[in-house]
C-alpha positions in Angstrom: 84.7 86.7 92.9 86.4 88.5 95.7 86.5 92.2 95.4 89.7 94.0 96.1 89.9 97.9 96.7 93.6 99.1 94.7 94.3 102.4 96.1 96.9 104.4 94.4 99.1 106.4 95.8 102.0 107.0 92.7 105.6 106.5 92.4 107.7 104.5 89.7 105.0 101.8 89.2 102.2 105.2 87.9 105.6 107.0 85.6 106.3 107.4 82.3 109.7 108.3 80.7 109.0 112.4 79.5 111.1 113.9 76.9 111.0 117.6 78.0 112.9 116.1 81.2 114.3 112.9 79.9 113.4 110.8 83.1 110.8 109.4 84.6 107.3 111.5 86.2 103.9 110.5 87.5 101.6 109.7 84.8 99.1 107.1 85.1 96.1 106.9 86.7 95.0 104.2 89.1 92.8 102.5 86.4 95.5 102.8 83.5 97.0 100.6 86.0 94.6 98.0 87.0 94.1 98.1 83.1 97.6 96.9 81.9 96.6 93.6 84.3 93.9 91.9 82.2 94.7 88.7 84.1 93.1 91.2 87.2 89.9 90.0 86.1 90.4 86.2 86.9 91.5 87.4 89.8 89.6 89.1 91.5 86.8 92.1 91.3 88.6 95.2 91.4 88.2 98.7 92.3 90.3 101.4 92.3 90.9 104.5 94.8 93.3 107.0 93.6 94.2 108.6 97.1 97.7 110.4 95.1 100.1 110.8 92.4 103.1 111.6 93.5 106.7 110.3 94.2 107.3 108.4 97.2 109.5 110.9 98.2 106.9 113.5 98.8 104.8 111.0 100.9 104.7 112.3 104.7 104.0 109.7 108.0 100.9 112.6 107.9 99.9 111.6 104.5 100.6 107.9 105.9 98.0 108.4 108.4 95.6 109.3 106.7 96.3 106.4 104.3 95.7 104.3 106.9 92.2 106.0 108.1 91.5 105.4 104.0 92.3 101.8 104.5 90.0 101.4 107.4 87.2 103.2 105.5 87.0 100.8 102.4 87.9 97.3 104.9 84.6 98.2 106.9 82.9 97.5 104.0 81.6 93.5 104.2 82.0 93.7 99.7 85.8 93.8 100.9 87.8 91.1 100.8 91.1 92.9 101.1 93.1 96.4 100.3 96.1 96.5 98.0 98.0 99.7 98.0 100.5 100.7 95.4 103.2 102.7 96.2 106.7 103.6 95.3 109.5 102.2 96.5 111.8 104.5 98.4 109.5 105.1 101.5 107.3 101.9 100.7 108.9 100.4 103.8 107.8 103.5 106.0 104.5 103.9 105.2 104.1 99.8 105.2 105.2 100.1 108.4 103.1 103.0 109.8 99.7 101.0 108.5 101.1 97.6 110.0 100.7 99.4 113.3 97.7 101.4 112.6 95.3 99.8 110.6 92.5 98.2 112.4 91.3 95.8 110.4 92.7 92.1 110.2 91.9 91.9 106.5 94.7 91.4 104.2 96.3 94.7 103.7 98.9 94.3 100.5 101.4 97.3 99.3 103.4 97.6 96.4 105.4 98.7 93.9 107.8 99.2 90.7 111.8 99.5 90.0 110.2 100.1 86.4 108.3 102.7 85.1 105.1 102.1 82.9 106.7 102.8 79.8 110.5 101.3 80.6 111.1 97.7 78.8 110.2 94.8 81.1 108.1 96.7 83.6 107.6 95.4 87.1 104.4 96.8 88.0 101.8 95.0 86.5 103.2 91.3 87.7 103.3 92.7 90.9 100.0 94.5 91.2 98.5 91.1 90.0 100.6 89.0 92.9 99.5 91.9 95.4 96.0 91.1 94.7 96.5 87.6 94.2 97.8 87.8 97.5 94.9 90.3 99.4 92.4 87.8 98.0 93.8 85.2 99.6 92.5 83.5 103.0 95.5 82.8 104.4 96.8 86.4 103.9 93.7 87.4 106.7 95.5 88.5 110.2 98.8 88.7 108.9 99.8 91.9 109.7 100.3 94.4 106.3 102.0 92.6 104.0 105.0 93.4 100.9 104.8 92.0 98.1 107.3 92.3 95.0 108.6 90.0 92.7 106.6 87.0 93.3 107.5 87.4 97.7 106.1 88.4 99.7 107.5 89.7 103.3 106.2 90.9 107.0 106.4 95.0 107.0 107.7 94.6 110.7 111.2 92.6 109.2 111.5 94.1 105.1 113.9 96.3 103.9 114.6 98.3 100.8 118.4 96.6 99.7 119.1 98.0 96.2 118.6 101.0 94.6 117.5 99.5 91.0 117.1 96.1 91.4 113.9 94.6 90.9 114.4 92.3 93.4 115.0 95.0 96.2 112.7 94.3 98.6 114.0 91.6 101.0 113.8 90.8 105.2 117.7 90.5 105.8 116.9 88.5 108.9 113.8 85.9 108.4 113.5 85.6 104.6 109.9 86.5 103.1 106.4 84.8 104.6 105.6 83.2 101.5 105.4 83.6 97.5 103.7 84.0 94.9 102.7 80.9 92.4 101.1 81.1 89.1 98.5 78.5 90.7 98.1 79.9 94.4 99.6 82.0 97.0 101.5 80.1 99.1 102.0 81.5 103.2 104.6 79.7 105.2 104.7 81.6 108.1 103.1 83.6 110.5 104.6 86.6 112.2 104.2 86.3 116.3 105.1 90.5 116.8 101.6 91.9 114.9 101.6 94.8 117.2 99.1 98.3 117.1 99.5 101.6 117.9 96.6 103.5 117.6 97.0 107.1 118.4 94.0 110.1 117.4 97.5 111.7 115.9 100.9 111.2 115.4 104.0 113.8 116.4 105.9 114.4 113.4 108.8 116.3 114.6 110.8 113.2 115.4 114.8 112.7 114.0 117.0 110.4 112.7 120.2 110.7 113.3 123.1 108.1 112.0 126.2 107.4 113.4 129.3 107.5 111.5 133.1 107.3 113.2 134.0 110.7 115.0 131.0 112.3 114.8 130.6 114.6 117.8 127.0 116.1 119.4 126.6 118.9 117.0 123.3 117.4 115.8 122.1 116.7 119.0 123.0 120.5 120.5 120.8 121.8 117.2 117.8 119.1 118.1 117.8 120.3 121.9 117.6 124.1 120.9 114.8 122.9 118.5 113.6 121.5 121.1 112.2 118.0 119.2 110.0 115.6 120.2 111.7 113.0 119.2 115.3 111.4 118.2 116.5 108.2 116.9 119.9 107.1 116.4 121.0 104.4 114.5 124.4 103.5 116.2 127.1 100.9 115.5 126.6 97.1 115.9 124.9 96.1 118.8 124.1 99.8 119.8 127.7 101.3 120.3 128.3 105.3 119.8 130.7 107.9 120.2 131.9 109.4 123.5 130.7 112.4 122.2 127.4 110.8 120.5 126.9 109.5 123.8 127.4 113.4 125.7 124.6 114.6 123.1 122.6 111.4 123.8 123.3 112.4 127.5 122.2 115.8 126.8 119.1 115.1 124.7 118.1 113.3 127.8 118.5 116.0 130.3 116.1 118.2 128.1 114.0 115.3 128.2 114.0 114.0 124.6 112.9 110.6 124.4 115.8 108.8 122.7 115.1 105.6 121.1 118.7 103.5 120.0 118.6 101.8 116.7 121.4 100.1 114.9 122.7 101.0 111.2 123.8 96.9 110.4 120.7 95.9 108.5 119.8 92.6 110.6 120.5 92.1 114.3 119.0 93.9 117.5 120.3 96.7 119.5 121.4 94.1 123.0 123.0 95.3 126.2 126.4 93.4 125.0 129.0 95.8 126.4 129.3 97.8 129.2 132.3 100.3 127.8 131.6 104.2 127.7 129.8 104.2 124.7 127.5 101.3 125.0 124.0 101.1 125.0 124.3 100.0 128.6 126.5 103.0 129.2 123.3 104.9 128.8 121.2 103.0 130.7 120.9 105.7 133.4 119.9 108.3 131.0 116.6 106.4 130.3 117.3 105.8 126.3 114.9 102.9 124.7 116.3 100.3 122.7 114.6 100.0 119.0 115.3 95.9 119.3 115.5 95.1 115.2 113.8 97.5 113.6 116.0 99.7 111.4 116.8 103.9 112.2 113.1 104.6 109.9 110.8 102.3 111.3 112.2 103.1 114.6 111.3 106.8 113.5 107.8 106.1 112.4 106.9 103.9 116.0 108.6 106.9 118.0 105.5 109.2 116.4 102.9 107.4 116.7 103.7 106.4 120.4 104.1 110.0 121.1 100.7 110.3 120.1 100.0 108.1 122.5 101.6 109.5 125.4 104.6 111.5 126.2 106.0 109.2 129.7 109.6 107.6 128.3 108.2 104.7 130.6 104.9 104.0 128.6 106.6 105.0 125.3 109.1 102.0 126.4 107.1 99.3 126.9 105.7 99.9 122.6 109.4 99.5 121.7 109.4 96.9 124.4 106.3 95.0 123.4 
């Protein structure tokens, strides 16, 4: 029987109702989680490693980076077939994407969570853990990058995003759909991502900020970040990369101060492209040497810029990571 490491970080999956605060709080440890899923014994030999027990909103890019090192530490062991990480859903996609870019192992790495706490009616955590362990023990999951497994669906970390605040079917890949599904009898993976990429710096640069463009937005936040001497800015633009004129001015101001600026889209599917030429379009800012994020969301572009800055401060080289 294959051996799978379950690394726990906390989140709703590890919470119970607390009468004193009238809400969910961290309460369940890693061993408790596995004990709640007796069927795991029929799937794999499971060992639990408790990395943390916090809400995912407390998890920082630096702790994600440390988690990546922990994953590689255990994956190096020959006896380990795969890794499962339990995680809160609020920042799960960011952790998954950072791991996807940084882990060295080709062994299956699956991340899962829950939308209902352990003490709530019909908690989804146990089923999600079982599905994730099944996937991590599956030969077809080898060299698939980091996989997000919830609701019996398997998604690529590059493509997946949280789409609903409470629904258990919250994780979707809007443009492409799941790469596979978990059935009672087997795991079925139907496609392989062609865009597995690695950016593996010794450290990441976390002074990177995400700004979402809205109608009538001015350059105030850009002026603040220039004054702060921020290391990088990601801008979630309209459509395929369009911004108001004042935002364009802010972006150009940041670039004149040598701050890398990545242009993403606030739309949940599709790429940033040079489709328009009017002032405020992506192509109108070419001379400022901005970086286009492609399909990835603003929060993922921020993670990618942090890692890229850990490798180089050269905007041309950073652009190569985003164009890859």
